[in-house]
C-alpha positions as CSV (number, residue, x, y, z in Angstrom):
1,M,235.6,213.2,194.3
2,T,237.2,215.8,192.1
3,S,240.5,214.7,190.3
4,P,243.5,216.8,191.8
5,A,244.6,217.2,188.1
6,A,241.2,218.6,187.2
7,A,240.7,220.9,190.2
8,P,242.6,223.9,189.1
9,A,241.4,223.9,185.3
10,S,240.2,227.1,184.0
11,S,238.5,228.1,180.7
12,S,237.9,231.7,181.0
13,S,239.0,233.8,178.0
14,S,238.3,237.3,179.4
15,P,241.0,238.6,181.8
16,S,238.3,240.0,184.3
17,S,235.5,237.7,183.8
18,Q,235.9,235.9,187.2
19,P,234.5,237.6,190.3
20,S,237.2,239.3,192.3
21,P,237.4,239.0,196.2
22,P,237.9,242.2,197.9
23,P,241.6,243.3,197.5
24,P,244.0,243.5,200.4
25,Q,245.3,246.9,201.6
26,A,247.9,247.8,198.9
27,Q,249.9,250.0,201.3
28,E,250.2,247.2,203.7
29,T,251.4,244.8,201.0
30,L,253.9,247.4,199.9
31,H,255.3,248.1,203.5
32,A,255.0,244.8,205.3
33,D,257.3,241.8,204.3
34,E,254.9,239.2,205.5
35,A,251.9,240.7,203.3
36,Y,254.1,241.2,200.4
37,T,255.4,237.7,200.4
38,A,252.1,236.3,200.7
39,S,250.9,238.4,197.8
40,L,253.9,237.3,195.7
41,F,253.2,233.7,196.4
42,D,249.6,234.0,195.4
43,F,250.6,235.7,192.2
44,V,253.1,232.9,191.3
45,L,250.4,230.2,192.0
46,A,248.0,232.0,189.8
47,S,250.5,232.5,187.1
48,P,251.8,229.1,185.6
49,T,252.2,230.7,182.1
50,S,252.5,234.2,180.7
51,Y,248.8,234.0,179.6
52,H,247.8,233.3,183.3
53,A,250.2,235.9,184.6
54,A,248.6,238.6,182.2
55,A,245.1,237.6,183.3
56,E,245.9,237.7,187.0
57,V,247.4,241.2,186.6
58,A,244.2,242.2,184.8
59,R,242.1,240.6,187.5
60,R,243.8,242.5,190.3
61,L,243.8,245.8,188.5
62,A,240.1,245.4,187.7
63,A,239.6,244.9,191.5
64,R,241.2,248.3,191.9
65,G,238.9,250.1,189.5
66,F,241.0,249.9,186.3
67,R,239.0,249.3,183.2
68,H,239.8,246.9,180.4
69,V,240.2,248.7,177.1
70,E,240.0,246.9,173.8
71,E,243.1,247.5,171.5
72,A,241.1,246.6,168.4
73,R,238.7,249.7,168.7
74,P,239.3,253.4,168.4
75,W,240.0,254.9,171.8
76,P,237.6,257.7,172.7
77,E,238.8,261.0,174.2
78,D,237.2,260.1,177.4
79,L,239.5,257.1,177.8
80,P,239.6,255.8,181.5
81,R,242.4,257.5,183.4
82,R,243.0,254.2,184.9
83,G,243.0,251.3,182.3
84,Y,244.8,248.3,180.9
85,V,245.0,246.2,177.7
86,V,245.9,242.5,177.5
87,R,247.5,241.2,174.4
88,D,248.2,237.4,174.5
89,G,250.6,236.9,177.3
90,A,251.4,240.6,177.8
91,V,249.5,243.2,179.8
92,A,250.0,246.9,180.0
93,A,248.3,249.5,182.4
94,W,248.2,253.2,183.0
95,V,247.3,256.0,185.2
96,L,246.9,259.3,183.5
97,P,247.1,262.7,185.2
98,G,244.1,265.1,185.4
99,D,243.7,268.2,183.5
100,S,245.9,270.2,186.1
101,G,249.0,268.1,185.0
102,R,248.5,269.0,181.3
103,T,249.4,271.8,178.9
104,G,247.8,272.5,175.5
105,S,250.2,269.9,174.0
106,G,249.9,267.1,176.5
107,P,251.2,266.4,180.0
108,Q,254.0,268.5,181.4
109,E,255.8,265.6,182.7
110,G,256.9,262.5,180.5
111,F,255.7,259.0,180.6
112,R,257.2,256.9,183.6
113,V,257.3,253.3,182.4
114,V,258.0,250.2,184.4
115,G,258.7,247.4,182.1
116,A,259.0,243.5,183.0
117,H,258.2,240.3,181.4
118,T,255.6,237.5,182.1
119,D,257.4,234.5,180.6
120,S,259.8,232.0,182.1
121,P,261.8,229.0,180.8
122,A,259.8,225.8,180.4
123,L,258.9,223.1,178.1
124,R,256.4,223.8,175.4
125,L,254.2,221.2,173.9
126,K,254.2,220.4,170.3
127,P,251.1,219.6,168.3
128,S,249.6,216.2,168.7
129,A,251.8,215.8,171.8
130,A,251.2,212.2,172.9
131,V,254.1,209.9,172.1
132,S,254.0,206.1,172.9
133,R,257.4,204.5,173.8
134,H,258.2,201.2,175.5
135,G,254.8,201.0,177.2
136,W,254.8,204.6,178.3
137,Q,252.9,207.5,177.0
138,L,255.1,210.6,176.9
139,I,254.5,214.3,176.1
140,N,256.4,215.5,173.0
141,A,257.8,219.0,174.0
142,E,260.4,221.5,173.0
143,V,262.5,223.7,175.2
144,Y,261.3,227.3,175.7
145,G,264.1,229.8,176.6
146,G,267.1,228.6,178.5
147,P,266.0,226.6,181.6
148,L,268.6,225.0,183.9
149,L,267.7,221.6,182.4
150,P,268.8,219.2,185.3
151,S,266.4,221.2,187.5
152,L,263.6,219.8,185.4
153,L,264.3,216.3,186.4
154,D,262.2,214.4,189.0
155,R,259.6,217.1,189.6
156,E,256.0,216.8,189.3
157,L,254.7,218.9,186.4
158,G,251.5,220.5,185.4
159,L,250.4,221.6,182.0
160,A,249.0,225.2,181.5
161,G,248.4,227.5,178.8
162,R,245.7,228.5,176.3
163,L,243.5,226.5,174.0
164,T,242.2,228.3,170.8
165,T,239.0,227.1,169.1
166,R,238.4,227.6,165.4
167,D,236.3,230.8,166.1
168,G,239.6,232.4,167.4
169,T,238.5,232.3,171.0
170,S,241.1,231.4,173.6
171,H,240.5,229.6,176.7
172,L,242.9,229.4,179.6
173,V,243.6,226.0,181.1
174,R,245.8,224.4,183.7
175,T,246.1,221.0,185.4
176,G,247.4,219.7,188.6
177,P,250.5,217.3,188.8
178,V,250.2,215.0,185.7
179,A,253.6,214.7,184.3
180,R,257.3,214.1,185.4
181,I,260.7,213.8,183.7
182,A,262.3,210.7,185.4
183,H,265.9,210.5,185.9
184,V,268.0,207.4,185.3
185,A,269.2,205.5,188.4
186,P,272.9,205.4,189.1
187,H,272.7,201.7,189.2
188,L,271.9,201.8,185.4
189,D,274.3,204.6,184.5
190,R,277.4,204.6,186.7
191,S,278.7,207.8,185.2
192,V,275.5,209.9,185.7
193,N,277.0,211.8,188.8
194,E,280.2,212.7,186.8
195,T,279.0,213.6,183.4
196,L,275.3,214.5,182.8
197,R,274.4,215.3,179.3
198,L,270.6,215.7,178.6
199,D,269.5,215.2,175.0
200,R,266.7,217.7,174.4
201,Q,264.7,215.5,172.1
202,T,265.2,212.2,174.0
203,H,265.7,212.9,177.7
204,L,263.3,215.8,178.4
205,L,259.9,214.3,177.2
206,P,257.7,214.1,180.5
207,L,255.9,210.8,181.0
208,W,252.2,211.0,182.1
209,A,250.5,207.7,181.4
210,L,251.1,204.1,180.6
211,S,250.3,203.5,176.9
212,G,248.9,200.0,177.2
213,P,249.4,197.1,174.8
214,D,247.7,198.8,172.0
215,G,249.9,201.9,172.1
216,G,247.6,204.1,174.2
217,E,244.9,206.6,173.3
218,G,246.6,208.0,170.2
219,R,248.6,211.2,169.5
220,D,245.7,213.6,170.4
221,A,245.4,212.1,174.0
222,V,246.9,215.3,175.7
223,E,244.9,217.7,173.7
224,E,241.7,215.6,174.3
225,Y,242.5,215.6,178.1
226,L,243.0,219.5,178.1
227,C,239.8,220.1,176.1
228,E,237.9,218.0,178.5
229,L,239.1,220.0,181.5
230,A,238.3,223.2,179.7
231,G,234.8,222.0,178.6
232,L,235.6,222.1,174.9
233,D,234.8,219.9,172.0
234,R,238.0,218.4,170.7
235,S,236.8,218.8,167.3
236,Q,236.7,222.6,167.6
237,L,240.3,222.9,168.7
238,A,242.5,224.8,166.2
239,G,245.7,225.1,168.3
240,H,247.2,225.5,171.6
241,D,250.1,227.3,173.5
242,I,250.7,224.9,176.4
243,L,253.7,224.7,178.7
244,T,254.7,222.7,181.6
245,F,255.2,224.2,185.1
246,P,256.5,222.9,188.4
247,V,253.5,222.5,190.7
248,Q,255.5,222.7,194.0
249,P,254.3,225.9,195.7
250,P,256.5,228.8,196.9
251,Q,258.0,228.4,200.2
252,R,259.9,230.5,202.8
253,F,262.9,228.9,204.4
254,G,266.1,229.7,206.2
255,R,267.0,229.9,209.9
256,E,264.6,232.9,210.4
257,G,262.4,232.3,207.2
258,E,264.5,235.1,205.4
259,F,264.7,233.2,202.1
260,L,262.1,232.1,199.6
261,A,262.2,229.5,196.9
262,S,259.9,229.3,193.9
263,S,259.6,228.7,190.3
264,R,259.2,231.6,187.8
265,L,260.9,234.3,190.1
266,D,262.5,235.3,186.8
267,N,260.5,237.3,186.2
268,L,257.3,237.3,188.1
269,S,259.2,238.8,191.0
270,S,259.5,242.0,188.9
271,V,255.9,241.8,187.4
272,H,254.5,241.6,191.0
273,A,256.7,244.5,192.3
274,G,255.3,246.7,189.5
275,L,251.7,245.4,190.1
276,A,252.1,246.0,194.0
277,A,253.4,249.4,193.4
278,L,250.6,250.3,190.9
279,E,247.9,249.0,193.2
280,A,249.4,251.3,196.1
281,L,249.4,254.2,193.8
282,A,245.8,253.7,192.8
283,E,244.8,253.2,196.4
284,S,246.6,256.3,197.6
285,G,244.3,258.6,195.5
286,T,247.2,260.9,194.8
287,E,247.5,262.5,191.4
288,P,250.5,261.3,189.4
289,V,253.1,263.8,188.4
290,G,252.7,262.5,184.8
291,P,251.4,259.6,183.0
292,V,252.3,256.2,184.6
293,V,252.6,253.0,182.6
294,L,253.3,249.4,183.7
295,V,254.0,246.9,180.8
296,A,254.6,243.3,181.2
297,F,255.9,241.8,177.9
298,D,255.9,238.2,176.8
299,H,258.6,236.2,175.1
300,E,261.7,237.9,176.6
301,E,263.1,234.5,177.4
302,V,263.3,233.8,173.6
303,G,264.3,237.3,172.4
304,S,261.3,239.4,172.6
305,A,260.7,239.4,168.8
306,S,256.9,238.9,168.8
307,A,253.7,240.9,168.8
308,S,253.5,240.8,172.5
309,G,257.3,241.1,173.2
310,A,259.4,244.1,173.9
311,D,260.7,244.2,170.3
312,G,257.2,244.4,169.0
313,P,255.0,247.4,168.7
314,L,253.0,247.1,171.9
315,L,254.5,249.7,174.1
316,A,255.1,252.2,171.2
317,T,251.5,252.0,170.0
318,L,250.3,252.4,173.6
319,L,252.2,255.5,174.3
320,E,251.2,257.0,170.9
321,R,247.4,256.4,171.8
322,L,247.7,257.6,175.3
323,G,249.6,260.8,174.1
324,R,246.8,261.5,171.6
325,V,244.1,261.2,174.2
326,M,246.1,263.5,176.5
327,G,246.5,266.1,173.5
328,A,250.1,265.3,172.5
329,E,250.3,264.4,168.7
330,G,253.0,264.8,166.1
331,D,255.9,266.8,167.4
332,A,254.3,267.3,170.8
333,F,254.2,263.6,171.2
334,H,257.9,263.2,170.3
335,A,258.7,265.8,172.9
336,L,256.6,264.0,175.4
337,V,258.6,260.8,174.7
338,A,261.9,262.8,175.0
339,R,260.8,263.7,178.6
340,S,259.9,260.0,179.3
341,S,261.9,257.3,181.1
342,C,261.8,253.6,181.7
343,V,262.7,251.3,184.6
344,S,263.3,247.8,183.1
345,A,262.8,245.5,186.0
346,D,264.3,241.9,185.6
347,A,265.8,239.5,188.1
348,G,269.6,239.6,188.4
349,H,272.3,237.5,190.0
350,A,273.4,237.3,193.6
351,V,276.9,236.2,194.2
352,H,277.2,232.3,194.5
353,P,279.2,231.4,197.7
354,A,280.6,228.1,196.0
355,R,281.2,229.9,192.5
356,A,282.3,233.3,193.4
357,E,285.0,233.3,190.7
358,L,282.1,233.6,188.2
359,H,281.3,237.1,189.6
360,D,283.0,240.4,189.6
361,P,285.6,240.3,192.4
362,V,284.4,243.7,193.8
363,L,280.8,244.0,193.3
364,Q,279.2,240.9,194.7
365,P,275.6,241.5,195.6
366,L,273.7,239.5,198.1
367,V,270.0,238.6,198.7
368,N,268.2,240.7,201.3
369,S,270.5,243.6,200.7
370,G,268.5,245.6,198.2
371,P,267.5,245.5,194.5
372,L,270.2,245.5,191.9
373,L,271.3,248.3,189.7
374,K,272.5,246.4,186.5
375,I,275.3,247.8,184.5
376,N,277.0,246.4,181.3
377,A,279.6,248.2,178.9
378,Q,278.3,246.2,175.9
379,Q,274.8,247.6,176.5
380,R,273.4,244.1,177.5
381,Y,271.8,246.3,180.2
382,A,270.6,249.9,179.2
383,T,271.8,251.6,182.5
384,G,274.0,254.7,182.1
385,A,274.8,257.5,184.5
386,Q,271.6,259.4,183.9
387,G,269.6,256.1,184.6
388,S,271.7,255.5,187.6
389,A,270.9,259.0,188.9
390,L,267.2,258.2,188.3
391,W,267.4,255.0,190.3
392,E,269.4,256.6,193.1
393,R,266.6,259.2,193.5
394,A,263.9,256.6,193.6
395,C,265.6,254.4,196.2
396,A,266.5,257.4,198.3
397,A,263.0,258.7,198.4
398,A,261.6,255.2,199.4
399,D,264.4,254.8,202.0
400,V,265.4,251.5,200.1
401,P,269.0,250.2,199.8
402,H,270.3,249.0,196.5
403,Q,273.2,247.1,195.1
404,V,275.3,247.2,191.9
405,F,275.7,244.2,189.5
406,V,278.3,244.1,186.8
407,S,279.3,240.9,185.1
408,H,282.7,239.3,185.4
409,N,284.7,240.3,182.4
410,A,285.2,236.8,181.3
411,V,281.6,235.6,181.8
412,P,279.0,236.5,179.1
413,C,276.1,238.7,180.3
414,G,272.5,238.1,179.8
415,S,270.1,240.9,178.6
416,T,266.7,242.3,179.2
417,I,263.9,244.3,177.7
418,G,265.9,247.4,178.7
419,P,268.1,247.7,175.7
420,I,265.2,246.9,173.3
421,T,262.9,249.5,174.9
422,A,265.7,252.2,174.7
423,T,266.5,251.3,171.2
424,R,262.9,251.3,169.9
425,L,261.6,254.3,171.7
426,G,264.7,256.3,172.7
427,L,263.5,256.5,176.4
428,L,266.0,257.1,179.2
429,T,266.1,253.5,180.6
430,V,267.6,251.9,183.7
431,D,268.0,248.2,184.4
432,V,267.1,247.0,187.8
433,G,265.9,243.7,189.6
434,V,266.0,241.6,192.7
435,P,269.0,239.3,193.3
436,L,268.5,235.6,192.8
437,L,270.4,232.3,193.1
438,S,269.8,229.4,190.7
439,M,268.2,231.8,188.0
440,H,266.4,229.6,185.3
441,S,266.2,226.6,187.6
442,A,262.8,225.1,188.2
443,R,263.3,226.3,191.9
444,E,265.0,229.8,192.1
445,M,265.9,231.3,195.4
446,G,265.7,234.9,196.6
447,G,265.3,237.0,199.7
448,V,262.1,238.0,201.5
449,K,263.1,241.7,201.7
450,D,264.3,242.5,198.2
451,G,260.8,242.3,196.6
452,P,259.1,244.9,198.8
453,W,262.1,247.2,198.5
454,L,262.0,247.0,194.7
455,A,258.1,247.7,194.8
456,R,258.6,250.7,197.2
457,A,261.3,252.1,194.9
458,L,259.0,251.8,191.9
459,Y,256.2,253.5,193.7
460,S,258.6,256.5,194.5
461,Y,259.6,256.6,190.9
462,W,256.0,256.9,189.8
463,Q,255.4,259.5,192.6
464,G,257.9,261.7,191.0
465,A,261.1,260.9,192.7
């Protein structure tokens, strides 16, 4: 009998090495709430970490005829018009116009970029992760990003990420439910319901085994287990990027099933919307008005400052290489970028019915009422009047409602890849996203209708709205 922990394990290092089933009709996914929600749930289940999310985007695009292109090799003039690159936990894809959409110095229309991020708050394993304590074997981990810490308690957790061997090859791996952070009973701490304080080093180490009288299997027990699942020799392991993830699957709920609950909606909800729109664009067979780009960065939750984050060179290098292939170099490339724009898609906040005082008293968006246009005077979001007009056109062309989110003046505002992209590249950028409750919880809440609406607006943007 196969162990439930071992059943989901994977050791593929190539984003498209797995055979793909026939893809569903992309237009149906885009326009039917039921089909879209099913597709989103499948995407979340396939994406316990940023590395898995990038691989799943690549797999789905390959099934639509997109070709994988190696970043480490020079790009030919006959670059695929539909292609993608994968860099660690980030992925970027493009659809280029044909010759009819180009002049002697490149495309007439600028790049139309949709940006998102693949990572979510979690616990990240430290090296030699097994720790024995009081007869238990725990997993030594550190906090990644800014999770809602109490939501991590009393949930079955899996481990997922990549193992890298000494030859530099990375292998994706995931487990089923193997760990749990157990809360203390109120019988033992009578103040736990009044004052909960979680020490990040002491209270957030998941338990996953009994250590036994001799202290257990040693400090490499976790790594040995993961290597076994991936079919690797532990002696060849050079390092790992492994995180925890809640194994509970996404679920619809509500009186009419109008809500959904899931981990990692921030920000797989946006990655999936961009992916669904790009799949529909590819299926339509229509010529894009200009070069279309979807980029899903990693490490947004920890500041984006990495080789695969929005503050790194990934998008700038990609646009430059695509521009050269299309005949836009030097000053012509800079002019092309000046004609370009970016929709930064990241989840936002719906008004909380029990904590409405934390929201702007006038602008109080709801789930299932349309994607958010996100505005902030301190440039925590990149939206200005020009970006607002861009988003208005896209939503109107798609017949999609939208709402405005602005923070309460006394409540600090989060940020996105939008300001970083605008600063690095000078693109006209607008920040949008679906409204959520319980953002950064292990179990976030959204509405069934907002994702399809966001995807249809992105599709209209790419169609030239």
